[in-house]
Backbone as a printed PyTorch tensor [residue, N CA C, xyz], in Angstrom:
tensor([[[ 37.7280, 155.2460, 126.0070],
         [ 37.7630, 154.5110, 127.2600],
         [ 36.3350, 154.2570, 127.7070]],

        [[ 35.9930, 153.0040, 127.8250],
         [ 34.6780, 152.6120, 128.3210],
         [ 34.8640, 151.9240, 129.6600]],

        [[ 34.5910, 152.6270, 130.7500],
         [ 34.7340, 151.9510, 132.0470],
         [ 33.6790, 150.8630, 132.1880]],

        [[ 34.0920, 149.7340, 132.6970],
         [ 33.1890, 148.6080, 132.8730],
         [ 32.5740, 148.6890, 134.2680]],

        [[ 31.4910, 149.4440, 134.3680],
         [ 30.8180, 149.6340, 135.6470],
         [ 29.3950, 149.0990, 135.5620]],

        [[ 28.9120, 148.4660, 136.6260],
         [ 27.5180, 148.0060, 136.6250],
         [ 26.5690, 149.1950, 136.7060]],

        [[ 25.3300, 148.9800, 136.3060],
         [ 24.3310, 150.0410, 136.3820],
         [ 23.9540, 150.2830, 137.8370]],

        [[ 24.3450, 151.4340, 138.3430],
         [ 24.0160, 151.8330, 139.7060],
         [ 23.7580, 153.3300, 139.7170]],

        [[ 23.1880, 153.8030, 140.7940],
         [ 22.9550, 155.2340, 140.9180],
         [ 24.2410, 155.9610, 141.3120]],

        [[ 24.9860, 155.3900, 142.2540],
         [ 26.2210, 156.0060, 142.7250],
         [ 27.3600, 155.0020, 142.7310]],

        [[ 28.5640, 155.5030, 142.4430],
         [ 29.7700, 154.6870, 142.4460],
         [ 30.7720, 155.2990, 143.4120]],

        [[ 31.4900, 154.4510, 144.1280],
         [ 32.5360, 154.9160, 145.0220],
         [ 33.7990, 155.2260, 144.2390]],

        [[ 34.6950, 155.9620, 144.8610],
         [ 35.9250, 156.3570, 144.1770],
         [ 36.7920, 155.1390, 143.8570]],

        [[ 36.7470, 154.1080, 144.6840],
         [ 37.5070, 152.8940, 144.4110],
         [ 37.0340, 152.2060, 143.1480]],

        [[ 35.7160, 152.1040, 142.9900],
         [ 35.1470, 151.4950, 141.7840],
         [ 35.5230, 152.2910, 140.5360]],

        [[ 35.4250, 153.6030, 140.6500],
         [ 35.6910, 154.4790, 139.5150],
         [ 37.1670, 154.4080, 139.1200]],

        [[ 38.0340, 154.4870, 140.1170],
         [ 39.4700, 154.4670, 139.8050],
         [ 39.8850, 153.1250, 139.2000]],

        [[ 39.3000, 152.0360, 139.6850],
         [ 39.6150, 150.7120, 139.1310],
         [ 39.1080, 150.6040, 137.6900]],

        [[ 37.9210, 151.1440, 137.4240],
         [ 37.3510, 151.0810, 136.0770],
         [ 38.1950, 151.8710, 135.0750]],

        [[ 38.7860, 152.9770, 135.5170],
         [ 39.6070, 153.8000, 134.6350],
         [ 41.0760, 153.3790, 134.6510]],

        [[ 41.4350, 152.5160, 135.5840],
         [ 42.8140, 152.0570, 135.6620],
         [ 43.7760, 153.1040, 136.1750]],

        [[ 43.2990, 153.9590, 137.0780],
         [ 44.1390, 155.0130, 137.6560],
         [ 44.0190, 154.9530, 139.1770]],

        [[ 44.8860, 155.6920, 139.8470],
         [ 44.8210, 155.7590, 141.3070],
         [ 43.6890, 156.6820, 141.7540]],

        [[ 43.0900, 156.4100, 142.9240],
         [ 42.0610, 157.3100, 143.4370],
         [ 42.5750, 158.7370, 143.6210]],

        [[ 43.8610, 158.8770, 143.9090],
         [ 44.4140, 160.2240, 144.0970],
         [ 44.3290, 161.0430, 142.8030]],

        [[ 44.4460, 160.3840, 141.6460],
         [ 44.3310, 161.1000, 140.3760],
         [ 42.8970, 161.5940, 140.1720]],

        [[ 41.9340, 160.7790, 140.5480],
         [ 40.5210, 161.1960, 140.4420],
         [ 40.2800, 162.4110, 141.3450]],

        [[ 40.8040, 162.3640, 142.5570],
         [ 40.6500, 163.5020, 143.4790],
         [ 41.3460, 164.7420, 142.9230]],

        [[ 42.5190, 164.5520, 142.3230],
         [ 43.2460, 165.6710, 141.7270],
         [ 42.4430, 166.2950, 140.5880]],

        [[ 41.9020, 165.4470, 139.7060],
         [ 41.0860, 165.9660, 138.6070],
         [ 39.8580, 166.6950, 139.1230]],

        [[ 39.3160, 166.2260, 140.2450],
         [ 38.1540, 166.9040, 140.8290],
         [ 38.5140, 168.3390, 141.2120]],

        [[ 39.7190, 168.5450, 141.7350],
         [ 40.1610, 169.8910, 142.1120],
         [ 40.4720, 170.7430, 140.8920]],

        [[ 41.0280, 170.1220, 139.8540],
         [ 41.4820, 170.8610, 138.6750],
         [ 40.3590, 171.2230, 137.7040]],

        [[ 39.3940, 170.3410, 137.5370],
         [ 38.3320, 170.5450, 136.5520],
         [ 37.0260, 170.8700, 137.2620]],

        [[ 36.5220, 172.0560, 136.9950],
         [ 35.3020, 172.4920, 137.6800],
         [ 34.0440, 171.7680, 137.2040]],

        [[ 34.1180, 171.0730, 136.0740],
         [ 32.9480, 170.3320, 135.6080],
         [ 32.7030, 169.0850, 136.4470]],

        [[ 33.7200, 168.6500, 137.1550],
         [ 33.6390, 167.4200, 137.9410],
         [ 33.3720, 167.7660, 139.4010]],

        [[ 32.1970, 167.3810, 139.8830],
         [ 31.8650, 167.6560, 141.2870],
         [ 30.9630, 166.5450, 141.8290]],

        [[ 31.5730, 165.4350, 142.2460],
         [ 30.7640, 164.3410, 142.7860],
         [ 30.1430, 164.7190, 144.1270]],

        [[ 29.0440, 164.0840, 144.4230],
         [ 28.3890, 164.3020, 145.7180],
         [ 29.2310, 163.6560, 146.8040]],

        [[ 29.1010, 164.1870, 148.0070],
         [ 29.8020, 163.5920, 149.1430],
         [ 28.7720, 163.2630, 150.2170]],

        [[ 28.9540, 162.1030, 150.8550],
         [ 28.0310, 161.7250, 151.9210],
         [ 28.4730, 162.3720, 153.2320]],

        [[ 27.8200, 162.0270, 154.3290],
         [ 28.1120, 162.6390, 155.6230],
         [ 29.5540, 162.3890, 156.0760]],

        [[ 30.1150, 161.2550, 155.6800],
         [ 31.5010, 160.9430, 156.0350],
         [ 32.5060, 161.6530, 155.1320]],

        [[ 32.0400, 162.2280, 154.0330],
         [ 32.9340, 162.8860, 153.0900],
         [ 33.3680, 161.9870, 151.9470]],

        [[ 32.8000, 160.7880, 151.8590],
         [ 33.1240, 159.8720, 150.7620],
         [ 32.4740, 160.3690, 149.4760]],

        [[ 33.2280, 160.3370, 148.4020],
         [ 32.7180, 160.7870, 147.1160],
         [ 31.7940, 159.7270, 146.5210]],

        [[ 30.6930, 160.1860, 145.9670],
         [ 29.7410, 159.3220, 145.2820],
         [ 29.5320, 159.8790, 143.8770]],

        [[ 29.9760, 159.1200, 142.8920],
         [ 29.9300, 159.5470, 141.5030],
         [ 28.6610, 159.0430, 140.8280]],

        [[ 28.0050, 159.9160, 140.0790],
         [ 26.8270, 159.5430, 139.3010],
         [ 27.2720, 159.1740, 137.8900]],

        [[ 26.3360, 158.7140, 137.0740],
         [ 26.6800, 158.3760, 135.6930],
         [ 27.1130, 159.6240, 134.9220]],

        [[ 26.5630, 160.7900, 135.2630],
         [ 27.0120, 162.0370, 134.6300],
         [ 28.4590, 162.3390, 134.9950]],

        [[ 28.8140, 162.1010, 136.2490],
         [ 30.2030, 162.2960, 136.6770],
         [ 31.1310, 161.3530, 135.9110]],

        [[ 30.6740, 160.1370, 135.6730],
         [ 31.4780, 159.1560, 134.9370],
         [ 31.7060, 159.6450, 133.5130]],

        [[ 30.6750, 160.2130, 132.8720],
         [ 30.8200, 160.7410, 131.5180],
         [ 31.8270, 161.8860, 131.4910]],

        [[ 31.7770, 162.7340, 132.4970],
         [ 32.7300, 163.8440, 132.5730],
         [ 34.1460, 163.3240, 132.7890]],

        [[ 34.2790, 162.2980, 133.6100],
         [ 35.5920, 161.6830, 133.8180],
         [ 36.1100, 161.0550, 132.5200]],

        [[ 35.2080, 160.4700, 131.7450],
         [ 35.6030, 159.8910, 130.4570],
         [ 36.1590, 160.9740, 129.5380]],

        [[ 35.5150, 162.1380, 129.5310],
         [ 35.9960, 163.2440, 128.7140],
         [ 37.3900, 163.6750, 129.1580]],

        [[ 37.5720, 163.8310, 130.4550],
         [ 38.8670, 164.2500, 130.9980],
         [ 39.9190, 163.1970, 130.6830]],

        [[ 39.5850, 161.9290, 130.9030],
         [ 40.5160, 160.8340, 130.6340],
         [ 40.9190, 160.8240, 129.1590]],

        [[ 39.9380, 160.9770, 128.2800],
         [ 40.2070, 160.9820, 126.8460],
         [ 41.1860, 162.0910, 126.4750]],

        [[ 40.9520, 163.2880, 126.9960],
         [ 41.8010, 164.4190, 126.6540],
         [ 43.2030, 164.2800, 127.2370]],

        [[ 43.2790, 163.9240, 128.5210],
         [ 44.5640, 163.9300, 129.2140],
         [ 45.3700, 162.6640, 128.9480]],

        [[ 44.7600, 161.5170, 129.1120],
         [ 45.5030, 160.2600, 129.0230],
         [ 45.6390, 159.7390, 127.5980]],

        [[ 44.5700, 159.8020, 126.8100],
         [ 44.6040, 159.2100, 125.4800],
         [ 45.1020, 160.1730, 124.4080]],

        [[ 44.6930, 161.4330, 124.4930],
         [ 45.0860, 162.3840, 123.4610],
         [ 46.2990, 163.2100, 123.8700]],

        [[ 46.7550, 163.1010, 125.1220],
         [ 47.9890, 163.7200, 125.5650],
         [ 47.9270, 165.2180, 125.8250]],

        [[ 46.7450, 165.7490, 126.0980],
         [ 46.6180, 167.1620, 126.4040],
         [ 47.2140, 167.4560, 127.7800]],

        [[ 47.7340, 168.6650, 127.9420],
         [ 48.1030, 169.1230, 129.2860],
         [ 46.8110, 169.4620, 130.0180]],

        [[ 46.8950, 169.7000, 131.3130],
         [ 45.6860, 170.0480, 132.0610],
         [ 45.0710, 171.3470, 131.5400]],

        [[ 45.9250, 172.3350, 131.2640],
         [ 45.4070, 173.5980, 130.7250],
         [ 44.7870, 173.4060, 129.3460]],

        [[ 45.4210, 172.5870, 128.5220],
         [ 44.8730, 172.3090, 127.1980],
         [ 43.5360, 171.5960, 127.2770]],

        [[ 43.4230, 170.6500, 128.2010],
         [ 42.1630, 169.9280, 128.3840],
         [ 41.0690, 170.8750, 128.8740]],

        [[ 41.4310, 171.7850, 129.7620],
         [ 40.4480, 172.7640, 130.2530],
         [ 39.9540, 173.6440, 129.1120]],

        [[ 40.8780, 174.0640, 128.2400],
         [ 40.4930, 174.8880, 127.0910],
         [ 39.5760, 174.1170, 126.1440]],

        [[ 39.8740, 172.8480, 125.9120],
         [ 39.0280, 172.0230, 125.0500],
         [ 37.6220, 171.9020, 125.6230]],

        [[ 37.5390, 171.6980, 126.9340],
         [ 36.2270, 171.5720, 127.5710],
         [ 35.4540, 172.8870, 127.4810]],

        [[ 36.1500, 174.0200, 127.5880],
         [ 35.4870, 175.3190, 127.4570],
         [ 34.9890, 175.5270, 126.0310]],

        [[ 35.8120, 175.1330, 125.0380],
         [ 35.3890, 175.2490, 123.6450],
         [ 34.1600, 174.4000, 123.3750]],

        [[ 34.1490, 173.2090, 123.9370],
         [ 33.0020, 172.3100, 123.7650],
         [ 31.7470, 172.9460, 124.3530]],

        [[ 31.9100, 173.5640, 125.5090],
         [ 30.7750, 174.1930, 126.1820],
         [ 30.2460, 175.3610, 125.3500]],

        [[ 31.1630, 176.1600, 124.7690],
         [ 30.7590, 177.3070, 123.9590],
         [ 30.0800, 176.8690, 122.6710]],

        [[ 30.6630, 175.8770, 122.0010],
         [ 30.1400, 175.4590, 120.7060],
         [ 28.8870, 174.6070, 120.8220]],

        [[ 28.7320, 173.9620, 121.9660],
         [ 27.5720, 173.1050, 122.1590],
         [ 27.7400, 171.7260, 121.5460]],

        [[ 28.8770, 171.4710, 120.9110],
         [ 29.1290, 170.1670, 120.3080],
         [ 29.6880, 169.2180, 121.3540]],

        [[ 29.2270, 168.0070, 121.3100],
         [ 29.7120, 167.0080, 122.2500],
         [ 30.5510, 165.9940, 121.4820]],

        [[ 31.8110, 166.3390, 121.2640],
         [ 32.7130, 165.4650, 120.5230],
         [ 32.9270, 164.1420, 121.2400]],

        [[ 32.9580, 164.2120, 122.5540],
         [ 33.2010, 162.9930, 123.3290],
         [ 32.0870, 161.9780, 123.1010]],

        [[ 30.8540, 162.4350, 123.1060],
         [ 29.7180, 161.5410, 122.8830],
         [ 29.7740, 160.9520, 121.4800]],

        [[ 30.1640, 161.7590, 120.5270],
         [ 30.2990, 161.2820, 119.1570],
         [ 31.3890, 160.2210, 119.0560]],

        [[ 32.5100, 160.4440, 119.7120],
         [ 33.6130, 159.4800, 119.7050],
         [ 33.1620, 158.1600, 120.3270]],

        [[ 32.4330, 158.2330, 121.4350],
         [ 31.9510, 157.0070, 122.0870],
         [ 31.0230, 156.2250, 121.1650]],

        [[ 30.1280, 156.9190, 120.4600],
         [ 29.2120, 156.2470, 119.5390],
         [ 29.9720, 155.5830, 118.3980]],

        [[ 30.9600, 156.2860, 117.8620],
         [ 31.7590, 155.7170, 116.7710],
         [ 32.5570, 154.5040, 117.2400]],

        [[ 33.0720, 154.5440, 118.4730],
         [ 33.7990, 153.3870, 119.0090],
         [ 32.8750, 152.1840, 119.1670]],

        [[ 31.6370, 152.4350, 119.6200],
         [ 30.6710, 151.3380, 119.7540],
         [ 30.3550, 150.7250, 118.3910]],

        [[ 30.1710, 151.5740, 117.3950],
         [ 29.8840, 151.0900, 116.0420],
         [ 31.0650, 150.2810, 115.5210]],

        [[ 32.2620, 150.7810, 115.7390],
         [ 33.4650, 150.0700, 115.2930],
         [ 33.5450, 148.6920, 115.9340]],

        [[ 33.3030, 148.6200, 117.2390],
         [ 33.3580, 147.3340, 117.9450],
         [ 32.3030, 146.3690, 117.4260]],

        [[ 31.1070, 146.8920, 117.1250],
         [ 30.0510, 146.0370, 116.5750],
         [ 30.4440, 145.5090, 115.1960]],

        [[ 31.0300, 146.3720, 114.3680],
         [ 31.4650, 145.9440, 113.0420],
         [ 32.5730, 144.9020, 113.1190]],

        [[ 33.4860, 145.0790, 114.0500],
         [ 34.5610, 144.0880, 114.2310],
         [ 33.9710, 142.7540, 114.6550]],

        [[ 32.9840, 142.7930, 115.5680],
         [ 32.3500, 141.5540, 116.0090],
         [ 31.6340, 140.8660, 114.8470]],

        [[ 30.9710, 141.6470, 114.0110],
         [ 30.2760, 141.0720, 112.8510],
         [ 31.2940, 140.4410, 111.8940]],

        [[ 32.4040, 141.1400, 111.6600],
         [ 33.4430, 140.6330, 110.7610],
         [ 34.0150, 139.3130, 111.2740]],

        [[ 34.2250, 139.2120, 112.5740],
         [ 34.7610, 137.9800, 113.1680],
         [ 33.7900, 136.8140, 113.0560]],

        [[ 32.4970, 137.1060, 113.0600],
         [ 31.4840, 136.0680, 112.9570],
         [ 31.2970, 135.5580, 111.5270]],

        [[ 31.8180, 136.2940, 110.5630],
         [ 31.6570, 135.8700, 109.1530],
         [ 32.5940, 134.7420, 108.8040]]])
């Protein structure tokens, strides 16, 4: 999942939820469930997500929505990743980018 977000320092929850195709309530729920996700809040209490928060959301989305993990299973996967130091999510994103580039090259031939 590659959210189509412009380059900015902070993103609102509406922008983030639209980019991921989910309801804002799901983003708030994941914030409570996953301790790796902790967006900043302004004086009004509005969540402001950084690019690091977006990467963490991508990991959660990949595990829960695309790979079908339960919340507990996704939490265990994230803990294993933290222990091993391997960033499978980053590797998957790079491979998807390469695949898309190869498909584009093939179409141009």
